N, CA, C and O atoms as a GROMACS GRO file, in nm:
protein
  516
    1MET      N    1  -1.557  -2.601   8.509
    1MET     CA    2  -1.692  -2.641   8.543
    1MET      C    3  -1.712  -2.635   8.694
    1MET      O    4  -1.820  -2.598   8.742
    2SER      N    5  -1.609  -2.670   8.768
    2SER     CA    6  -1.621  -2.667   8.913
    2SER      C    7  -1.644  -2.525   8.963
    2SER      O    8  -1.724  -2.503   9.054
    3THR      N    9  -1.574  -2.429   8.904
    3THR     CA   10  -1.589  -2.289   8.945
    3THR      C   11  -1.728  -2.237   8.910
    3THR      O   12  -1.791  -2.168   8.991
    4VAL      N   13  -1.776  -2.268   8.791
    4VAL     CA   14  -1.910  -2.224   8.752
    4VAL      C   15  -2.014  -2.289   8.842
    4VAL      O   16  -2.110  -2.224   8.883
    5SER      N   17  -1.995  -2.417   8.874
    5SER     CA   18  -2.086  -2.486   8.964
    5SER      C   19  -2.086  -2.422   9.102
    5SER      O   20  -2.191  -2.404   9.163
    6TRP      N   21  -1.969  -2.388   9.152
    6TRP     CA   22  -1.957  -2.324   9.283
    6TRP      C   23  -2.028  -2.188   9.282
    6TRP      O   24  -2.100  -2.155   9.377
    7GLN      N   25  -2.008  -2.111   9.177
    7GLN     CA   26  -2.073  -1.980   9.168
    7GLN      C   27  -2.225  -1.993   9.159
    7GLN      O   28  -2.298  -1.917   9.222
    8ALA      N   29  -2.272  -2.089   9.080
    8ALA     CA   30  -2.417  -2.109   9.068
    8ALA      C   31  -2.476  -2.155   9.200
    8ALA      O   32  -2.584  -2.110   9.239
    9GLY      N   33  -2.408  -2.242   9.270
    9GLY     CA   34  -2.456  -2.288   9.400
    9GLY      C   35  -2.458  -2.177   9.503
    9GLY      O   36  -2.551  -2.168   9.583
   10THR      N   37  -2.356  -2.093   9.500
   10THR     CA   38  -2.350  -1.981   9.594
   10THR      C   39  -2.462  -1.881   9.566
   10THR      O   40  -2.519  -1.827   9.660
   11ALA      N   41  -2.493  -1.857   9.442
   11ALA     CA   42  -2.601  -1.764   9.408
   11ALA      C   43  -2.738  -1.824   9.431
   11ALA      O   44  -2.832  -1.753   9.468
   12SER      N   45  -2.752  -1.955   9.409
   12SER     CA   46  -2.884  -2.015   9.420
   12SER      C   47  -2.930  -2.035   9.563
   12SER      O   48  -3.050  -2.040   9.588
   13GLY      N   49  -2.838  -2.045   9.658
   13GLY     CA   50  -2.876  -2.063   9.798
   13GLY      C   51  -2.960  -1.948   9.852
   13GLY      O   52  -3.072  -1.969   9.896
   14PRO      N   53  -2.907  -1.825   9.850
   14PRO     CA   54  -2.987  -1.711   9.897
   14PRO      C   55  -3.114  -1.690   9.815
   14PRO      O   56  -3.217  -1.650   9.870
   15PHE      N   57  -3.109  -1.717   9.684
   15PHE     CA   58  -3.229  -1.703   9.602
   15PHE      C   59  -3.336  -1.802   9.647
   15PHE      O   60  -3.454  -1.766   9.657
   16LEU      N   61  -3.297  -1.925   9.673
   16LEU     CA   62  -3.392  -2.026   9.718
   16LEU      C   63  -3.453  -1.988   9.853
   16LEU      O   64  -3.574  -2.000   9.872
   17VAL      N   65  -3.370  -1.943   9.947
   17VAL     CA   66  -3.419  -1.904  10.079
   17VAL      C   67  -3.512  -1.783  10.068
   17VAL      O   68  -3.616  -1.779  10.132
   18GLY      N   69  -3.474  -1.685   9.986
   18GLY     CA   70  -3.558  -1.568   9.967
   18GLY      C   71  -3.693  -1.603   9.907
   18GLY      O   72  -3.796  -1.548   9.947
   19THR      N   73  -3.693  -1.696   9.811
   19THR     CA   74  -3.818  -1.742   9.751
   19THR      C   75  -3.904  -1.814   9.853
   19THR      O   76  -4.026  -1.797   9.854
   20LEU      N   77  -3.842  -1.896   9.938
   20LEU     CA   78  -3.917  -1.966  10.041
   20LEU      C   79  -3.979  -1.869  10.142
   20LEU      O   80  -4.093  -1.888  10.185
   21ILE      N   81  -3.905  -1.767  10.179
   21ILE     CA   82  -3.959  -1.666  10.272
   21ILE      C   83  -4.076  -1.594  10.208
   21ILE      O   84  -4.179  -1.572  10.272
   22GLN      N   85  -4.061  -1.556  10.082
   22GLN     CA   86  -4.170  -1.488  10.012
   22GLN      C   87  -4.293  -1.578  10.000
   22GLN      O   88  -4.405  -1.530  10.014
   23ALA      N   89  -4.273  -1.705   9.974
   23ALA     CA   90  -4.386  -1.799   9.966
   23ALA      C   91  -4.454  -1.814  10.102
   23ALA      O   92  -4.577  -1.821  10.109
   24GLN      N   93  -4.375  -1.819  10.209
   24GLN     CA   94  -4.433  -1.830  10.344
   24GLN      C   95  -4.516  -1.706  10.379
   24GLN      O   96  -4.622  -1.717  10.440
   25ILE      N   97  -4.468  -1.589  10.340
   25ILE     CA   98  -4.544  -1.466  10.362
   25ILE      C   99  -4.675  -1.472  10.285
   25ILE      O  100  -4.780  -1.434  10.338
   26GLN      N  101  -4.669  -1.519  10.162
   26GLN     CA  102  -4.789  -1.526  10.079
   26GLN      C  103  -4.889  -1.628  10.134
   26GLN      O  104  -5.010  -1.606  10.125
   27ILE      N  105  -4.842  -1.736  10.191
   27ILE     CA  106  -4.931  -1.836  10.251
   27ILE      C  107  -4.999  -1.779  10.375
   27ILE      O  108  -5.119  -1.798  10.394
   28ASN      N  109  -4.924  -1.708  10.457
   28ASN     CA  110  -4.980  -1.653  10.581
   28ASN      C  111  -5.062  -1.527  10.559
   28ASN      O  112  -5.146  -1.493  10.642
   29ASN      N  113  -5.039  -1.458  10.450
   29ASN     CA  114  -5.113  -1.334  10.420
   29ASN      C  115  -5.158  -1.338  10.273
   29ASN      O  116  -5.085  -1.290  10.186
   30PRO      N  117  -5.275  -1.395  10.245
   30PRO     CA  118  -5.319  -1.412  10.106
   30PRO      C  119  -5.330  -1.281  10.028
   30PRO      O  120  -5.328  -1.284   9.904
   31SER      N  121  -5.342  -1.168  10.094
   31SER     CA  122  -5.353  -1.042  10.021
   31SER      C  123  -5.216  -0.990   9.973
   31SER      O  124  -5.210  -0.895   9.896
   32TYR      N  125  -5.109  -1.053  10.020
   32TYR     CA  126  -4.973  -1.012   9.978
   32TYR      C  127  -4.949  -1.053   9.834
   32TYR      O  128  -4.971  -1.169   9.797
   33ALA      N  129  -4.904  -0.960   9.753
   33ALA     CA  130  -4.869  -0.988   9.613
   33ALA      C  131  -4.717  -0.980   9.600
   33ALA      O  132  -4.658  -0.872   9.606
   34ALA      N  133  -4.655  -1.095   9.582
   34ALA     CA  134  -4.510  -1.100   9.572
   34ALA      C  135  -4.462  -1.029   9.446
   34ALA      O  136  -4.516  -1.050   9.337
   35THR      N  137  -4.359  -0.945   9.462
   35THR     CA  138  -4.301  -0.875   9.347
   35THR      C  139  -4.153  -0.910   9.336
   35THR      O  140  -4.091  -0.953   9.434
   36ASN      N  141  -4.098  -0.890   9.218
   36ASN     CA  142  -3.957  -0.924   9.195
   36ASN      C  143  -3.863  -0.839   9.280
   36ASN      O  144  -3.763  -0.890   9.330
   37TRP      N  145  -3.892  -0.711   9.296
   37TRP     CA  146  -3.801  -0.624   9.371
   37TRP      C  147  -3.798  -0.664   9.518
   37TRP      O  148  -3.694  -0.652   9.583
   38GLN      N  149  -3.910  -0.711   9.572
   38GLN     CA  150  -3.910  -0.757   9.711
   38GLN      C  151  -3.827  -0.884   9.725
   38GLN      O  152  -3.754  -0.902   9.823
   39GLY      N  153  -3.839  -0.972   9.626
   39GLY     CA  154  -3.757  -1.093   9.626
   39GLY      C  155  -3.609  -1.061   9.619
   39GLY      O  156  -3.527  -1.125   9.685
   40THR      N  157  -3.574  -0.962   9.537
   40THR     CA  158  -3.434  -0.920   9.526
   40THR      C  159  -3.383  -0.865   9.659
   40THR      O  160  -3.271  -0.895   9.699
   41LEU      N  161  -3.465  -0.786   9.727
   41LEU     CA  162  -3.424  -0.733   9.858
   41LEU      C  163  -3.405  -0.846   9.960
   41LEU      O  164  -3.313  -0.841  10.042
   42LEU      N  165  -3.491  -0.946   9.956
   42LEU     CA  166  -3.475  -1.061  10.045
   42LEU      C  167  -3.344  -1.134  10.016
   42LEU      O  168  -3.273  -1.174  10.109
   43VAL      N  169  -3.312  -1.153   9.888
   43VAL     CA  170  -3.188  -1.221   9.851
   43VAL      C  171  -3.067  -1.141   9.900
   43VAL      O  172  -2.971  -1.198   9.952
   44ILE      N  173  -3.070  -1.009   9.883
   44ILE     CA  174  -2.960  -0.924   9.930
   44ILE      C  175  -2.948  -0.931  10.081
   44ILE      O  176  -2.837  -0.940  10.134
   45ALA      N  177  -3.061  -0.928  10.153
   45ALA     CA  178  -3.058  -0.936  10.299
   45ALA      C  179  -3.000  -1.070  10.346
   45ALA      O  180  -2.919  -1.072  10.439
   46ILE      N  181  -3.039  -1.178  10.283
   46ILE     CA  182  -2.987  -1.310  10.320
   46ILE      C  183  -2.838  -1.319  10.291
   46ILE      O  184  -2.761  -1.374  10.370
   47THR      N  185  -2.797  -1.266  10.178
   47THR     CA  186  -2.654  -1.266  10.143
   47THR      C  187  -2.574  -1.186  10.246
   47THR      O  188  -2.465  -1.227  10.286
   48LEU      N  189  -2.627  -1.071  10.288
   48LEU     CA  190  -2.558  -0.991  10.390
   48LEU      C  191  -2.550  -1.063  10.524
   48LEU      O  192  -2.448  -1.057  10.592
   49ILE      N  193  -2.657  -1.132  10.563
   49ILE     CA  194  -2.656  -1.208  10.688
   49ILE      C  195  -2.550  -1.317  10.683
   49ILE      O  196  -2.475  -1.336  10.779
   50VAL      N  197  -2.543  -1.388  10.572
   50VAL     CA  198  -2.442  -1.494  10.557
   50VAL      C  199  -2.302  -1.434  10.558
   50VAL      O  200  -2.212  -1.489  10.622
   51TRP      N  201  -2.282  -1.323  10.488
   51TRP     CA  202  -2.151  -1.259  10.483
   51TRP      C  203  -2.108  -1.212  10.622
   51TRP      O  204  -1.995  -1.237  10.663
   52ILE      N  205  -2.197  -1.145  10.694
   52ILE     CA  206  -2.165  -1.096  10.829
   52ILE      C  207  -2.133  -1.212  10.923
   52ILE      O  208  -2.038  -1.205  11.001
   53SER      N  209  -2.212  -1.319  10.915
   53SER     CA  210  -2.185  -1.433  11.003
   53SER      C  211  -2.052  -1.500  10.969
   53SER      O  212  -1.983  -1.549  11.058
   54ASN      N  213  -2.015  -1.504  10.841
   54ASN     CA  214  -1.887  -1.564  10.803
   54ASN      C  215  -1.768  -1.476  10.841
   54ASN      O  216  -1.661  -1.528  10.874
   55VAL      N  217  -1.785  -1.345  10.837
   55VAL     CA  218  -1.675  -1.254  10.869
   55VAL      C  219  -1.658  -1.238  11.020
   55VAL      O  220  -1.547  -1.247  11.072
   56PHE      N  221  -1.768  -1.212  11.090
   56PHE     CA  222  -1.758  -1.176  11.230
   56PHE      C  223  -1.783  -1.292  11.327
   56PHE      O  224  -1.750  -1.281  11.445
   57CYS      N  225  -1.841  -1.400  11.281
   57CYS     CA  226  -1.871  -1.514  11.370
   57CYS      C  227  -1.808  -1.642  11.317
   57CYS      O  228  -1.864  -1.750  11.333
   58SER      N  229  -1.693  -1.630  11.255
   58SER     CA  230  -1.632  -1.747  11.191
   58SER      C  231  -1.596  -1.857  11.290
   58SER      O  232  -1.592  -1.974  11.253
   59GLY      N  233  -1.570  -1.822  11.414
   59GLY     CA  234  -1.538  -1.923  11.515
   59GLY      C  235  -1.656  -2.011  11.549
   59GLY      O  236  -1.638  -2.127  11.588
   60ALA      N  237  -1.777  -1.959  11.534
   60ALA     CA  238  -1.897  -2.035  11.568
   60ALA      C  239  -1.949  -2.118  11.452
   60ALA      O  240  -2.038  -2.202  11.470
   61VAL      N  241  -1.895  -2.098  11.331
   61VAL     CA  242  -1.946  -2.167  11.213
   61VAL      C  243  -1.932  -2.320  11.225
   61VAL      O  244  -2.028  -2.390  11.193
   62PRO      N  245  -1.818  -2.375  11.268
   62PRO     CA  246  -1.809  -2.522  11.279
   62PRO      C  247  -1.912  -2.580  11.377
   62PRO      O  248  -1.971  -2.684  11.349
   63MET      N  249  -1.933  -2.515  11.489
   63MET     CA  250  -2.032  -2.564  11.586
   63MET      C  251  -2.172  -2.557  11.527
   63MET      O  252  -2.252  -2.649  11.544
   64PHE      N  253  -2.203  -2.447  11.457
   64PHE     CA  254  -2.333  -2.432  11.394
   64PHE      C  255  -2.354  -2.538  11.286
   64PHE      O  256  -2.463  -2.594  11.275
   65GLN      N  257  -2.249  -2.566  11.207
   65GLN     CA  258  -2.259  -2.669  11.104
   65GLN      C  259  -2.284  -2.807  11.166
   65GLN      O  260  -2.365  -2.884  11.114
   66ASN      N  261  -2.216  -2.838  11.275
   66ASN     CA  262  -2.238  -2.966  11.343
   66ASN      C  263  -2.381  -2.975  11.397
   66ASN      O  264  -2.444  -3.080  11.387
   67LEU      N  265  -2.430  -2.867  11.454
   67LEU     CA  266  -2.567  -2.864  11.504
   67LEU      C  267  -2.666  -2.886  11.390
   67LEU      O  268  -2.762  -2.962  11.404
   68MET      N  269  -2.645  -2.819  11.276
   68MET     CA  270  -2.734  -2.834  11.162
   68MET      C  271  -2.728  -2.976  11.104
   68MET      O  272  -2.828  -3.026  11.052
   69LEU      N  273  -2.611  -3.039  11.111
   69LEU     CA  274  -2.600  -3.179  11.067
   69LEU      C  275  -2.692  -3.267  11.151
   69LEU      O  276  -2.765  -3.351  11.097
   70ILE      N  277  -2.689  -3.248  11.281
   70ILE     CA  278  -2.774  -3.327  11.370
   70ILE      C  279  -2.922  -3.299  11.343
   70ILE      O  280  -3.003  -3.391  11.337
   71VAL      N  281  -2.957  -3.172  11.325
   71VAL     CA  282  -3.096  -3.135  11.297
   71VAL      C  283  -3.142  -3.196  11.163
   71VAL      O  284  -3.253  -3.250  11.155
   72HIS      N  285  -3.059  -3.188  11.060
   72HIS     CA  286  -3.098  -3.241  10.928
   72HIS      C  287  -3.111  -3.393  10.930
   72HIS      O  288  -3.207  -3.447  10.876
   73VAL      N  289  -3.016  -3.463  10.992
   73VAL     CA  290  -3.024  -3.609  10.996
   73VAL      C  291  -3.146  -3.652  11.080
   73VAL      O  292  -3.220  -3.742  11.041
   74GLY      N  293  -3.166  -3.586  11.194
   74GLY     CA  294  -3.281  -3.619  11.278
   74GLY      C  295  -3.413  -3.591  11.207
   74GLY      O  296  -3.504  -3.673  11.213
   75GLY      N  297  -3.423  -3.477  11.141
   75GLY     CA  298  -3.545  -3.444  11.067
   75GLY      C  299  -3.568  -3.539  10.951
   75GLY      O  300  -3.681  -3.579  10.925
   76PHE      N  301  -3.461  -3.574  10.880
   76PHE     CA  302  -3.472  -3.669  10.769
   76PHE      C  303  -3.526  -3.802  10.817
   76PHE      O  304  -3.618  -3.859  10.758
   77LEU      N  305  -3.468  -3.854  10.926
   77LEU     CA  306  -3.513  -3.982  10.979
   77LEU      C  307  -3.658  -3.975  11.026
   77LEU      O  308  -3.736  -4.067  11.000
   78ALA      N  309  -3.694  -3.868  11.095
   78ALA     CA  310  -3.832  -3.854  11.144
   78ALA      C  311  -3.932  -3.852  11.028
   78ALA      O  312  -4.034  -3.921  11.033
   79ILE      N  313  -3.902  -3.776  10.924
   79ILE     CA  314  -3.994  -3.767  10.810
   79ILE      C  315  -4.000  -3.900  10.735
   79ILE      O  316  -4.109  -3.945  10.699
   80MET      N  317  -3.886  -3.964  10.712
   80MET     CA  318  -3.885  -4.089  10.637
   80MET      C  319  -3.957  -4.200  10.713
   80MET      O  320  -4.025  -4.282  10.652
   81ILE      N  321  -3.943  -4.205  10.844
   81ILE     CA  322  -4.012  -4.307  10.923
   81ILE      C  323  -4.163  -4.288  10.916
   81ILE      O  324  -4.238  -4.385  10.900
   82VAL      N  325  -4.208  -4.164  10.928
   82VAL     CA  326  -4.352  -4.136  10.918
   82VAL      C  327  -4.403  -4.172  10.779
   82VAL      O  328  -4.507  -4.236  10.766
   83TRP      N  329  -4.333  -4.130  10.673
   83TRP     CA  330  -4.375  -4.163  10.536
   83TRP      C  331  -4.378  -4.314  10.515
   83TRP      O  332  -4.472  -4.366  10.454
   84TRP      N  333  -4.277  -4.383  10.563
   84TRP     CA  334  -4.269  -4.528  10.545
   84TRP      C  335  -4.386  -4.597  10.615
   84TRP      O  336  -4.443  -4.692  10.561
   85ALA      N  337  -4.421  -4.550  10.734
   85ALA     CA  338  -4.527  -4.613  10.810
   85ALA      C  339  -4.667  -4.580  10.755
   85ALA      O  340  -4.755  -4.666  10.759
   86LEU      N  341  -4.688  -4.461  10.704
   86LEU     CA  342  -4.822  -4.418  10.665
   86LEU      C  343  -4.850  -4.424  10.516
   86LEU      O  344  -4.966  -4.412  10.475
   87ALA      N  345  -4.749  -4.443  10.434
   87ALA     CA  346  -4.768  -4.438  10.289
   87ALA      C  347  -4.837  -4.565  10.237
   87ALA      O  348  -4.816  -4.673  10.291
   88PRO      N  349  -4.918  -4.549  10.132
   88PRO     CA  350  -4.974  -4.670  10.069
   88PRO      C  351  -4.860  -4.744   9.997
   88PRO      O  352  -4.768  -4.682   9.943
   89HIS      N  353  -4.868  -4.876   9.997
   89HIS     CA  354  -4.760  -4.956   9.940
   89HIS      C  355  -4.806  -5.022   9.810
   89HIS      O  356  -4.919  -5.069   9.800
   90ASN      N  357  -4.717  -5.024   9.711
   90ASN     CA  358  -4.741  -5.090   9.583
   90ASN      C  359  -4.653  -5.213   9.573
   90ASN      O  360  -4.560  -5.230   9.651
   91SER      N  361  -4.683  -5.296   9.476
   91SER     CA  362  -4.599  -5.413   9.452
   91SER      C  363  -4.468  -5.369   9.388
   91SER      O  364  -4.458  -5.260   9.332
   92ALA      N  365  -4.367  -5.454   9.398
   92ALA     CA  366  -4.237  -5.423   9.338
   92ALA      C  367  -4.249  -5.407   9.186
   92ALA      O  368  -4.180  -5.323   9.128
   93LYS      N  369  -4.336  -5.486   9.124
   93LYS     CA  370  -4.354  -5.475   8.978
   93LYS      C  371  -4.407  -5.337   8.941
   93LYS      O  372  -4.361  -5.276   8.844
   94THR      N  373  -4.502  -5.287   9.017
   94THR     CA  374  -4.557  -5.154   8.989
   94THR      C  375  -4.453  -5.046   9.009
   94THR      O  376  -4.443  -4.953   8.929
   95VAL      N  377  -4.374  -5.058   9.116
   95VAL     CA  378  -4.274  -4.956   9.147
   95VAL      C  379  -4.168  -4.947   9.038
   95VAL      O  380  -4.128  -4.836   9.001
   96PHE      N  381  -4.122  -5.060   8.985
   96PHE     CA  382  -4.009  -5.059   8.894
   96PHE      C  383  -4.047  -5.065   8.745
   96PHE      O  384  -3.959  -5.052   8.660
   97THR      N  385  -4.175  -5.086   8.713
   97THR     CA  386  -4.211  -5.097   8.572
   97THR      C  387  -4.317  -4.997   8.526
   97THR      O  388  -4.343  -4.988   8.406
   98THR      N  389  -4.378  -4.923   8.616
   98THR     CA  390  -4.482  -4.827   8.579
   98THR      C  391  -4.426  -4.686   8.581
   98THR      O  392  -4.373  -4.642   8.683
   99PHE      N  393  -4.438  -4.616   8.470
   99PHE     CA  394  -4.390  -4.480   8.459
   99PHE      C  395  -4.508  -4.390   8.424
   99PHE      O  396  -4.590  -4.426   8.339
  100ALA      N  397  -4.517  -4.273   8.488
  100ALA     CA  398  -4.627  -4.182   8.462
  100ALA      C  399  -4.573  -4.044   8.425
  100ALA      O  400  -4.475  -3.997   8.484
  101ASP      N  401  -4.637  -3.981   8.329
  101ASP     CA  402  -4.600  -3.846   8.288
  101ASP      C  403  -4.708  -3.751   8.338
  101ASP      O  404  -4.798  -3.713   8.264
  102GLY      N  405  -4.699  -3.714   8.465
  102GLY     CA  406  -4.799  -3.626   8.524
  102GLY      C  407  -4.783  -3.480   8.485
  102GLY      O  408  -4.872  -3.399   8.511
  103GLY      N  409  -4.671  -3.445   8.422
  103GLY     CA  410  -4.646  -3.306   8.386
  103GLY      C  411  -4.692  -3.268   8.247
  103GLY      O  412  -4.688  -3.150   8.210
  104GLY      N  413  -4.735  -3.366   8.167
  104GLY     CA  414  -4.783  -3.337   8.033
  104GLY      C  415  -4.672  -3.315   7.931
  104GLY      O  416  -4.693  -3.247   7.831
  105TRP      N  417  -4.552  -3.370   7.956
  105TRP     CA  418  -4.442  -3.356   7.860
  105TRP      C  419  -4.466  -3.446   7.740
  105TRP      O  420  -4.552  -3.534   7.744
  106GLN      N  421  -4.389  -3.424   7.631
  106GLN     CA  422  -4.412  -3.499   7.508
  106GLN      C  423  -4.386  -3.649   7.526
  106GLN      O  424  -4.462  -3.732   7.475
  107THR      N  425  -4.279  -3.683   7.597
  107THR     CA  426  -4.244  -3.824   7.615
  107THR      C  427  -4.208  -3.850   7.761
  107THR      O  428  -4.186  -3.757   7.838
  108ILE      N  429  -4.204  -3.978   7.796
  108ILE     CA  430  -4.163  -4.017   7.931
  108ILE      C  431  -4.016  -3.978   7.954
  108ILE      O  432  -3.978  -3.942   8.065
  109GLY      N  433  -3.934  -3.987   7.848
  109GLY     CA  434  -3.792  -3.951   7.861
  109GLY      C  435  -3.772  -3.805   7.900
  109GLY      O  436  -3.692  -3.775   7.988
  110VAL      N  437  -3.845  -3.715   7.837
  110VAL     CA  438  -3.835  -3.572   7.871
  110VAL      C  439  -3.886  -3.549   8.013
  110VAL      O  440  -3.828  -3.473   8.089
  111SER      N  441  -3.995  -3.616   8.047
  111SER     CA  442  -4.052  -3.604   8.182
  111SER      C  443  -3.950  -3.649   8.287
  111SER      O  444  -3.936  -3.586   8.392
  112MET      N  445  -3.879  -3.760   8.258
  112MET     CA  446  -3.779  -3.810   8.351
  112MET      C  447  -3.663  -3.713   8.366
  112MET      O  448  -3.614  -3.690   8.477
  113MET      N  449  -3.618  -3.655   8.254
  113MET     CA  450  -3.506  -3.562   8.260
  113MET      C  451  -3.542  -3.436   8.339
  113MET      O  452  -3.460  -3.385   8.416
  114VAL      N  453  -3.664  -3.385   8.321
  114VAL     CA  454  -3.709  -3.269   8.395
  114VAL      C  455  -3.721  -3.303   8.544
  114VAL      O  456  -3.686  -3.222   8.629
  115GLY      N  457  -3.770  -3.423   8.574
  115GLY     CA  458  -3.785  -3.465   8.712
  115GLY      C  459  -3.654  -3.485   8.785
  115GLY      O  460  -3.648  -3.474   8.907
  116GLN      N  461  -3.548  -3.514   8.712
  116GLN     CA  462  -3.417  -3.536   8.775
  116GLN      C  463  -3.350  -3.407   8.820
  116GLN      O  464  -3.258  -3.410   8.901
  117ILE      N  465  -3.395  -3.293   8.769
  117ILE     CA  466  -3.329  -3.166   8.800
  117ILE      C  467  -3.327  -3.141   8.950
  117ILE      O  468  -3.224  -3.102   9.005
  118SER      N  469  -3.439  -3.164   9.017
  118SER     CA  470  -3.443  -3.138   9.162
  118SER      C  471  -3.355  -3.236   9.238
  118SER      O  472  -3.299  -3.199   9.341
  119SER      N  473  -3.341  -3.358   9.191
  119SER     CA  474  -3.255  -3.455   9.258
  119SER      C  475  -3.108  -3.422   9.239
  119SER      O  476  -3.027  -3.443   9.330
  120ILE      N  477  -3.072  -3.371   9.123
  120ILE     CA  478  -2.933  -3.341   9.092
  120ILE      C  479  -2.889  -3.207   9.152
  120ILE      O  480  -2.770  -3.182   9.167
  121TYR      N  481  -2.985  -3.120   9.186
  121TYR     CA  482  -2.955  -2.986   9.236
  121TYR      C  483  -2.856  -2.989   9.353
  121TYR      O  484  -2.765  -2.907   9.361
  122ALA      N  485  -2.875  -3.085   9.444
  122ALA     CA  486  -2.788  -3.092   9.561
  122ALA      C  487  -2.645  -3.131   9.525
  122ALA      O  488  -2.554  -3.109   9.606
  123LEU      N  489  -2.623  -3.186   9.410
  123LEU     CA  490  -2.490  -3.234   9.372
  123LEU      C  491  -2.411  -3.137   9.285
  123LEU      O  492  -2.295  -3.164   9.254
  124ILE      N  493  -2.470  -3.026   9.243
  124ILE     CA  494  -2.400  -2.938   9.148
  124ILE      C  495  -2.286  -2.859   9.212
  124ILE      O  496  -2.203  -2.803   9.140
  125CYS      N  497  -2.280  -2.852   9.342
  125CYS     CA  498  -2.177  -2.772   9.407
  125CYS      C  499  -2.066  -2.859   9.464
  125CYS      O  500  -1.997  -2.818   9.558
  126LYS      N  501  -2.047  -2.976   9.412
  126LYS     CA  502  -1.943  -3.065   9.462
  126LYS      C  503  -1.805  -3.000   9.439
  126LYS      O  504  -1.772  -2.959   9.328
  127HIS      N  505  -1.728  -2.993   9.545
  127HIS     CA  506  -1.595  -2.933   9.536
  127HIS      C  507  -1.494  -3.044   9.509
  127HIS      O  508  -1.492  -3.146   9.578
  128THR      N  509  -1.411  -3.024   9.408
  128THR     CA  510  -1.307  -3.121   9.377
  128THR      C  511  -1.171  -3.056   9.393
  128THR      O  512  -1.157  -2.935   9.372
  129ARG      N  513  -1.075  -3.133   9.428
  129ARG     CA  514  -0.939  -3.079   9.444
  129ARG      C  515  -0.844  -3.161   9.363
  129ARG      O  516  -0.724  -3.133   9.362
   0.00000   0.00000   0.00000
């Protein structure tokens, strides 16, 4: 399971980035019609960039990872502080006892399981030894 998880995570990273790039192009240029073959080329290009940087710039990878850690933690804190300060607040009873099915699923249970997929996505590539 760990190997399958690692392979899925490795494949999903470039796909996710390629999809985000294609979405950004579509937002900035409404006449752009995204096609599957263009998405595939973006995924291949991103995979090649990652491969080249790992092969030829491997000495810089630890420094880059440390820099990205600082950027991610700083960005996370900045966004969470703004959300915390500007968000409307509900009572504790509402937060912990009210469930809504905004997706139109058959039951709240199915809606919850579908909603958990995005939260669990970050954990599927856990490496165990």
